[in-house]
A tleap script that builds the chain and sets N, CA, C and O, in Angstrom:
source leaprc.protein.ff14SB
mol = sequence {
  NMET PRO ILE ILE VAL LEU PHE LEU LEU GLY
  THR ALA ASN PHE ALA ILE HIE LYS ALA VAL
  LEU GLU SER GLY HIE PRO LEU VAL GLY THR
  LEU PRO ALA ALA LEU ARG ALA ARG GLY GLY
  ARG LEU SER LEU LEU PHE GLU PHE LEU MET
  LEU LEU ALA SER MET LEU LEU THR ALA ASN
  GLY TRP PRO THR ALA ALA TRP VAL TYR GLY
  PHE TYR SER VAL LEU ASN ALA ILE THR GLY
  TRP LEU LEU LEU THR GLU ARG CPHE
}
set mol.1.N position { 1.511 17.232 22.379 }
set mol.1.CA position { 2.797 16.612 22.623 }
set mol.1.C position { 2.748 15.084 22.471 }
set mol.1.O position { 3.661 14.505 21.884 }
set mol.2.N position { 1.701 14.418 22.988 }
set mol.2.CA position { 1.665 12.961 22.819 }
set mol.2.C position { 1.623 12.541 21.342 }
set mol.2.O position { 2.154 11.488 20.989 }
set mol.3.N position { 1.004 13.342 20.489 }
set mol.3.CA position { 0.928 12.995 19.071 }
set mol.3.C position { 2.324 13.017 18.454 }
set mol.3.O position { 2.653 12.167 17.627 }
set mol.4.N position { 3.138 13.982 18.852 }
set mol.4.CA position { 4.509 14.061 18.339 }
set mol.4.C position { 5.310 12.844 18.788 }
set mol.4.O position { 6.058 12.263 18.001 }
set mol.5.N position { 5.155 12.463 20.043 }
set mol.5.CA position { 5.855 11.283 20.564 }
set mol.5.C position { 5.387 10.031 19.819 }
set mol.5.O position { 6.203 9.180 19.463 }
set mol.6.N position { 4.093 9.916 19.587 }
set mol.6.CA position { 3.582 8.769 18.842 }
set mol.6.C position { 4.138 8.747 17.418 }
set mol.6.O position { 4.488 7.685 16.903 }
set mol.7.N position { 4.219 9.905 16.792 }
set mol.7.CA position { 4.781 9.973 15.443 }
set mol.7.C position { 6.233 9.508 15.430 }
set mol.7.O position { 6.642 8.765 14.538 }
set mol.8.N position { 7.006 9.941 16.410 }
set mol.8.CA position { 8.409 9.521 16.490 }
set mol.8.C position { 8.530 8.020 16.762 }
set mol.8.O position { 9.377 7.344 16.179 }
set mol.9.N position { 7.686 7.512 17.643 }
set mol.9.CA position { 7.678 6.067 17.897 }
set mol.9.C position { 7.274 5.303 16.634 }
set mol.9.O position { 7.836 4.251 16.333 }
set mol.10.N position { 6.304 5.835 15.905 }
set mol.10.CA position { 5.875 5.197 14.668 }
set mol.10.C position { 6.983 5.157 13.630 }
set mol.10.O position { 7.154 4.157 12.932 }
set mol.11.N position { 7.736 6.246 13.528 }
set mol.11.CA position { 8.864 6.284 12.604 }
set mol.11.C position { 9.898 5.230 12.982 }
set mol.11.O position { 10.433 4.540 12.114 }
set mol.12.N position { 10.176 5.106 14.267 }
set mol.12.CA position { 11.122 4.085 14.735 }
set mol.12.C position { 10.578 2.687 14.460 }
set mol.12.O position { 11.328 1.799 14.054 }
set mol.13.N position { 9.288 2.486 14.675 }
set mol.13.CA position { 8.686 1.173 14.414 }
set mol.13.C position { 8.768 0.803 12.936 }
set mol.13.O position { 9.044 -0.350 12.601 }
set mol.14.N position { 8.533 1.765 12.052 }
set mol.14.CA position { 8.655 1.492 10.623 }
set mol.14.C position { 10.084 1.106 10.266 }
set mol.14.O position { 10.308 0.168 9.501 }
set mol.15.N position { 11.043 1.826 10.820 }
set mol.15.CA position { 12.453 1.524 10.520 }
set mol.15.C position { 12.837 0.132 11.011 }
set mol.15.O position { 13.500 -0.621 10.297 }
set mol.16.N position { 12.424 -0.205 12.220 }
set mol.16.CA position { 12.726 -1.528 12.770 }
set mol.16.C position { 12.042 -2.608 11.948 }
set mol.16.O position { 12.650 -3.627 11.620 }
set mol.17.N position { 10.774 -2.382 11.617 }
set mol.17.CA position { 10.001 -3.354 10.852 }
set mol.17.C position { 10.654 -3.619 9.499 }
set mol.17.O position { 10.809 -4.775 9.105 }
set mol.18.N position { 11.032 -2.574 8.794 }
set mol.18.CA position { 11.657 -2.728 7.480 }
set mol.18.C position { 13.013 -3.418 7.595 }
set mol.18.O position { 13.357 -4.258 6.762 }
set mol.19.N position { 13.785 -3.066 8.624 }
set mol.19.CA position { 15.094 -3.706 8.817 }
set mol.19.C position { 14.947 -5.198 9.075 }
set mol.19.O position { 15.730 -5.998 8.562 }
set mol.20.N position { 13.956 -5.575 9.863 }
set mol.20.CA position { 13.733 -6.998 10.143 }
set mol.20.C position { 13.281 -7.720 8.877 }
set mol.20.O position { 13.730 -8.835 8.612 }
set mol.21.N position { 12.409 -7.108 8.101 }
set mol.21.CA position { 11.955 -7.730 6.857 }
set mol.21.C position { 13.117 -7.968 5.892 }
set mol.21.O position { 13.152 -8.980 5.193 }
set mol.22.N position { 14.053 -7.043 5.858 }
set mol.22.CA position { 15.184 -7.145 4.939 }
set mol.22.C position { 16.367 -7.929 5.510 }
set mol.22.O position { 17.359 -8.145 4.815 }
set mol.23.N position { 16.267 -8.349 6.755 }
set mol.23.CA position { 17.404 -8.994 7.423 }
set mol.23.C position { 17.690 -10.406 6.907 }
set mol.23.O position { 18.817 -10.890 7.012 }
set mol.24.N position { 16.687 -11.054 6.360 }
set mol.24.CA position { 16.885 -12.427 5.922 }
set mol.24.C position { 16.893 -13.422 7.070 }
set mol.24.O position { 17.333 -14.558 6.897 }
set mol.25.N position { 16.418 -13.019 8.226 }
set mol.25.CA position { 16.353 -13.916 9.394 }
set mol.25.C position { 15.399 -15.073 9.078 }
set mol.25.O position { 14.363 -14.861 8.449 }
set mol.26.N position { 15.738 -16.289 9.506 }
set mol.26.CA position { 14.874 -17.451 9.216 }
set mol.26.C position { 13.445 -17.297 9.742 }
set mol.26.O position { 12.513 -17.849 9.157 }
set mol.27.N position { 13.265 -16.570 10.817 }
set mol.27.CA position { 11.932 -16.389 11.377 }
set mol.27.C position { 11.039 -15.592 10.431 }
set mol.27.O position { 9.829 -15.814 10.386 }
set mol.28.N position { 11.629 -14.668 9.677 }
set mol.28.CA position { 10.856 -13.888 8.709 }
set mol.28.C position { 10.315 -14.811 7.615 }
set mol.28.O position { 9.225 -14.582 7.091 }
set mol.29.N position { 11.062 -15.835 7.278 }
set mol.29.CA position { 10.628 -16.792 6.268 }
set mol.29.C position { 9.410 -17.599 6.668 }
set mol.29.O position { 8.753 -18.189 5.809 }
set mol.30.N position { 9.093 -17.638 7.956 }
set mol.30.CA position { 7.929 -18.386 8.418 }
set mol.30.C position { 6.637 -17.576 8.343 }
set mol.30.O position { 5.552 -18.114 8.563 }
set mol.31.N position { 6.752 -16.288 8.033 }
set mol.31.CA position { 5.557 -15.451 7.897 }
set mol.31.C position { 4.770 -15.878 6.661 }
set mol.31.O position { 5.356 -16.389 5.707 }
set mol.32.N position { 3.461 -15.679 6.664 }
set mol.32.CA position { 2.690 -15.976 5.457 }
set mol.32.C position { 3.211 -15.164 4.266 }
set mol.32.O position { 3.684 -14.038 4.423 }
set mol.33.N position { 3.115 -15.749 3.097 }
set mol.33.CA position { 3.639 -15.108 1.890 }
set mol.33.C position { 3.011 -13.737 1.648 }
set mol.33.O position { 3.673 -12.841 1.126 }
set mol.34.N position { 1.748 -13.565 2.018 }
set mol.34.CA position { 1.072 -12.279 1.804 }
set mol.34.C position { 1.740 -11.157 2.597 }
set mol.34.O position { 1.758 -10.009 2.154 }
set mol.35.N position { 2.284 -11.485 3.762 }
set mol.35.CA position { 2.940 -10.461 4.582 }
set mol.35.C position { 4.347 -10.138 4.095 }
set mol.35.O position { 4.883 -9.073 4.401 }
set mol.36.N position { 4.947 -11.052 3.339 }
set mol.36.CA position { 6.305 -10.834 2.831 }
set mol.36.C position { 6.324 -10.299 1.409 }
set mol.36.O position { 7.341 -9.767 0.964 }
set mol.37.N position { 5.211 -10.432 0.685 }
set mol.37.CA position { 5.157 -10.047 -0.726 }
set mol.37.C position { 5.387 -8.554 -0.897 }
set mol.37.O position { 4.993 -7.745 -0.058 }
set mol.38.N position { 6.028 -8.212 -1.994 }
set mol.38.CA position { 6.300 -6.815 -2.365 }
set mol.38.C position { 6.998 -6.048 -1.251 }
set mol.38.O position { 6.631 -4.915 -0.939 }
set mol.39.N position { 7.986 -6.660 -0.668 }
set mol.39.CA position { 8.766 -5.985 0.373 }
set mol.39.C position { 8.038 -5.841 1.693 }
set mol.39.O position { 8.420 -5.015 2.522 }
set mol.40.N position { 7.003 -6.624 1.901 }
set mol.40.CA position { 6.272 -6.570 3.166 }
set mol.40.C position { 5.290 -5.427 3.254 }
set mol.40.O position { 4.998 -4.940 4.346 }
set mol.41.N position { 4.774 -4.989 2.113 }
set mol.41.CA position { 3.879 -3.823 2.120 }
set mol.41.C position { 2.623 -4.035 2.944 }
set mol.41.O position { 2.139 -3.102 3.585 }
set mol.42.N position { 2.087 -5.247 2.937 }
set mol.42.CA position { 0.880 -5.506 3.717 }
set mol.42.C position { 1.166 -5.398 5.210 }
set mol.42.O position { 0.360 -4.849 5.960 }
set mol.43.N position { 2.301 -5.917 5.638 }
set mol.43.CA position { 2.640 -5.814 7.063 }
set mol.43.C position { 2.970 -4.368 7.438 }
set mol.43.O position { 2.682 -3.941 8.555 }
set mol.44.N position { 3.568 -3.616 6.521 }
set mol.44.CA position { 3.820 -2.199 6.783 }
set mol.44.C position { 2.519 -1.403 6.807 }
set mol.44.O position { 2.403 -0.427 7.549 }
set mol.45.N position { 1.547 -1.808 6.008 }
set mol.45.CA position { 0.232 -1.169 6.058 }
set mol.45.C position { -0.421 -1.404 7.416 }
set mol.45.O position { -1.011 -0.491 7.993 }
set mol.46.N position { -0.314 -2.623 7.919 }
set mol.46.CA position { -0.840 -2.928 9.249 }
set mol.46.C position { -0.151 -2.057 10.308 }
set mol.46.O position { -0.802 -1.550 11.221 }
set mol.47.N position { 1.157 -1.889 10.179 }
set mol.47.CA position { 1.920 -1.034 11.095 }
set mol.47.C position { 1.385 0.405 11.041 }
set mol.47.O position { 1.209 1.052 12.074 }
set mol.48.N position { 1.129 0.892 9.822 }
set mol.48.CA position { 0.599 2.241 9.651 }
set mol.48.C position { -0.782 2.379 10.281 }
set mol.48.O position { -1.063 3.374 10.949 }
set mol.49.N position { -1.641 1.390 10.071 }
set mol.49.CA position { -2.989 1.460 10.625 }
set mol.49.C position { -2.976 1.463 12.154 }
set mol.49.O position { -3.803 2.126 12.779 }
set mol.50.N position { -2.049 0.729 12.753 }
set mol.50.CA position { -1.924 0.743 14.214 }
set mol.50.C position { -1.500 2.133 14.697 }
set mol.50.O position { -2.035 2.646 15.679 }
set mol.51.N position { -0.538 2.733 14.000 }
set mol.51.CA position { -0.090 4.081 14.358 }
set mol.51.C position { -1.220 5.089 14.180 }
set mol.51.O position { -1.464 5.913 15.061 }
set mol.52.N position { -1.899 5.026 13.059 }
set mol.52.CA position { -2.997 5.950 12.794 }
set mol.52.C position { -4.088 5.834 13.852 }
set mol.52.O position { -4.576 6.844 14.358 }
set mol.53.N position { -4.469 4.613 14.182 }
set mol.53.CA position { -5.511 4.402 15.196 }
set mol.53.C position { -5.088 4.954 16.548 }
set mol.53.O position { -5.885 5.598 17.230 }
set mol.54.N position { -3.851 4.710 16.940 }
set mol.54.CA position { -3.402 5.209 18.246 }
set mol.54.C position { -3.335 6.730 18.259 }
set mol.54.O position { -3.651 7.354 19.272 }
set mol.55.N position { -2.923 7.338 17.138 }
set mol.55.CA position { -2.875 8.804 17.085 }
set mol.55.C position { -4.284 9.403 17.125 }
set mol.55.O position { -4.521 10.388 17.824 }
set mol.56.N position { -5.215 8.809 16.377 }
set mol.56.CA position { -6.586 9.319 16.376 }
set mol.56.C position { -7.251 9.156 17.741 }
set mol.56.O position { -7.918 10.069 18.227 }
set mol.57.N position { -7.066 7.996 18.348 }
set mol.57.CA position { -7.658 7.784 19.677 }
set mol.57.C position { -7.062 8.733 20.711 }
set mol.57.O position { -7.785 9.285 21.541 }
set mol.58.N position { -5.761 8.920 20.662 }
set mol.58.CA position { -5.106 9.822 21.613 }
set mol.58.C position { -5.583 11.251 21.407 }
set mol.58.O position { -5.848 11.962 22.377 }
set mol.59.N position { -5.696 11.677 20.156 }
set mol.59.CA position { -6.139 13.042 19.855 }
set mol.59.C position { -7.578 13.279 20.286 }
set mol.59.O position { -7.978 14.420 20.520 }
set mol.60.N position { -8.364 12.202 20.393 }
set mol.60.CA position { -9.769 12.336 20.783 }
set mol.60.C position { -10.024 11.955 22.231 }
set mol.60.O position { -11.132 11.556 22.588 }
set mol.61.N position { -8.998 12.079 23.062 }
set mol.61.CA position { -9.204 11.928 24.496 }
set mol.61.C position { -9.014 10.539 25.065 }
set mol.61.O position { -9.514 10.257 26.154 }
set mol.62.N position { -8.319 9.672 24.380 }
set mol.62.CA position { -8.042 8.332 24.888 }
set mol.62.C position { -6.547 8.190 25.123 }
set mol.62.O position { -5.871 7.574 24.299 }
set mol.63.N position { -6.000 8.726 26.200 }
set mol.63.CA position { -4.550 8.665 26.421 }
set mol.63.C position { -4.025 7.250 26.617 }
set mol.63.O position { -2.829 7.011 26.445 }
set mol.64.N position { -4.883 6.318 26.968 }
set mol.64.CA position { -4.447 4.934 27.132 }
set mol.64.C position { -3.920 4.373 25.815 }
set mol.64.O position { -3.034 3.519 25.817 }
set mol.65.N position { -4.456 4.844 24.696 }
set mol.65.CA position { -3.989 4.386 23.386 }
set mol.65.C position { -2.519 4.727 23.191 }
set mol.65.O position { -1.777 3.947 22.593 }
set mol.66.N position { -2.090 5.882 23.688 }
set mol.66.CA position { -0.681 6.272 23.578 }
set mol.66.C position { 0.192 5.348 24.421 }
set mol.66.O position { 1.278 4.956 23.995 }
set mol.67.N position { -0.277 5.004 25.604 }
set mol.67.CA position { 0.497 4.098 26.463 }
set mol.67.C position { 0.590 2.709 25.850 }
set mol.67.O position { 1.642 2.072 25.906 }
set mol.68.N position { -0.497 2.243 25.271 }
set mol.68.CA position { -0.500 0.917 24.641 }
set mol.68.C position { 0.458 0.913 23.449 }
set mol.68.O position { 1.214 -0.042 23.268 }
set mol.69.N position { 0.432 1.969 22.635 }
set mol.69.CA position { 1.336 2.033 21.490 }
set mol.69.C position { 2.790 2.169 21.959 }
set mol.69.O position { 3.700 1.634 21.326 }
set mol.70.N position { 3.000 2.874 23.049 }
set mol.70.CA position { 4.350 2.969 23.614 }
set mol.70.C position { 4.851 1.618 24.076 }
set mol.70.O position { 6.011 1.274 23.850 }
set mol.71.N position { 3.987 0.844 24.724 }
set mol.71.CA position { 4.349 -0.506 25.159 }
set mol.71.C position { 4.636 -1.394 23.952 }
set mol.71.O position { 5.599 -2.161 23.954 }
set mol.72.N position { 3.800 -1.289 22.927 }
set mol.72.CA position { 4.025 -2.035 21.686 }
set mol.72.C position { 5.375 -1.654 21.078 }
set mol.72.O position { 6.097 -2.519 20.580 }
set mol.73.N position { 5.714 -0.377 21.115 }
set mol.73.CA position { 6.978 0.090 20.543 }
set mol.73.C position { 8.177 -0.483 21.292 }
set mol.73.O position { 9.182 -0.848 20.681 }
set mol.74.N position { 8.067 -0.559 22.608 }
set mol.74.CA position { 9.155 -1.152 23.399 }
set mol.74.C position { 9.319 -2.630 23.036 }
set mol.74.O position { 10.438 -3.101 22.836 }
set mol.75.N position { 8.213 -3.350 22.953 }
set mol.75.CA position { 8.278 -4.767 22.563 }
set mol.75.C position { 8.838 -4.927 21.144 }
set mol.75.O position { 9.618 -5.842 20.880 }
set mol.76.N position { 8.440 -4.042 20.247 }
set mol.76.CA position { 8.933 -4.073 18.882 }
set mol.76.C position { 10.440 -3.819 18.847 }
set mol.76.O position { 11.161 -4.484 18.104 }
set mol.77.N position { 10.915 -2.877 19.634 }
set mol.77.CA position { 12.352 -2.572 19.678 }
set mol.77.C position { 13.150 -3.758 20.225 }
set mol.77.O position { 14.209 -4.095 19.697 }
set mol.78.N position { 12.645 -4.378 21.270 }
set mol.78.CA position { 13.344 -5.532 21.860 }
set mol.78.C position { 13.385 -6.684 20.862 }
set mol.78.O position { 14.428 -7.309 20.670 }
set mol.79.N position { 12.250 -6.964 20.230 }
set mol.79.CA position { 12.197 -8.047 19.252 }
set mol.79.C position { 13.104 -7.758 18.065 }
set mol.79.O position { 13.829 -8.639 17.605 }
set mol.80.N position { 13.064 -6.534 17.570 }
set mol.80.CA position { 13.936 -6.161 16.463 }
set mol.80.C position { 15.401 -6.306 16.818 }
set mol.80.O position { 16.194 -6.790 16.010 }
set mol.81.N position { 15.766 -5.890 18.019 }
set mol.81.CA position { 17.156 -6.012 18.471 }
set mol.81.C position { 17.562 -7.488 18.546 }
set mol.81.O position { 18.655 -7.859 18.117 }
set mol.82.N position { 16.680 -8.319 19.091 }
set mol.82.CA position { 16.987 -9.748 19.185 }
set mol.82.C position { 17.172 -10.382 17.812 }
set mol.82.O position { 18.086 -11.184 17.619 }
set mol.83.N position { 16.323 -10.035 16.868 }
set mol.83.CA position { 16.416 -10.628 15.536 }
set mol.83.C position { 17.601 -10.077 14.737 }
set mol.83.O position { 18.301 -10.827 14.056 }
set mol.84.N position { 17.815 -8.781 14.823 }
set mol.84.CA position { 18.885 -8.170 14.021 }
set mol.84.C position { 20.277 -8.484 14.538 }
set mol.84.O position { 21.238 -8.490 13.768 }
set mol.85.N position { 20.396 -8.743 15.831 }
set mol.85.CA position { 21.707 -9.106 16.387 }
set mol.85.C position { 21.884 -10.619 16.465 }
set mol.85.O position { 22.875 -11.112 17.003 }
set mol.86.N position { 20.906 -11.353 15.919 }
set mol.86.CA position { 20.929 -12.811 15.886 }
set mol.86.C position { 21.067 -13.451 17.265 }
set mol.86.O position { 21.764 -14.452 17.430 }
set mol.87.N position { 20.409 -12.876 18.226 }
set mol.87.CA position { 20.402 -13.443 19.568 }
set mol.87.C position { 19.217 -14.396 19.740 }
set mol.87.O position { 19.085 -15.068 20.763 }
set mol.88.N position { 18.373 -14.439 18.733 }
set mol.88.CA position { 17.218 -15.350 18.762 }
set mol.88.C position { 17.216 -16.161 17.505 }
set mol.88.O position { 16.333 -16.997 17.311 }
savepdb mol mol.pdb
quit
């Protein structure tokens, strides 16, 4: 069950990440060019590796990894909301 929840959180994180990259927010322009190149593929790869690591650790008996990724997802959602609604 935790793996399914992590997968759903990962899907939401990818959607938020891509929306922020495409938003044109001035803060995105301050990222290094390597993270913005080709639609942000390098930053999306980093997002994938974080999800993969948390899923593998959780599947191998490290439930704390799921909690850490859940906390990261909450922070990601709040940050995405702030940037996409132009409150920051």
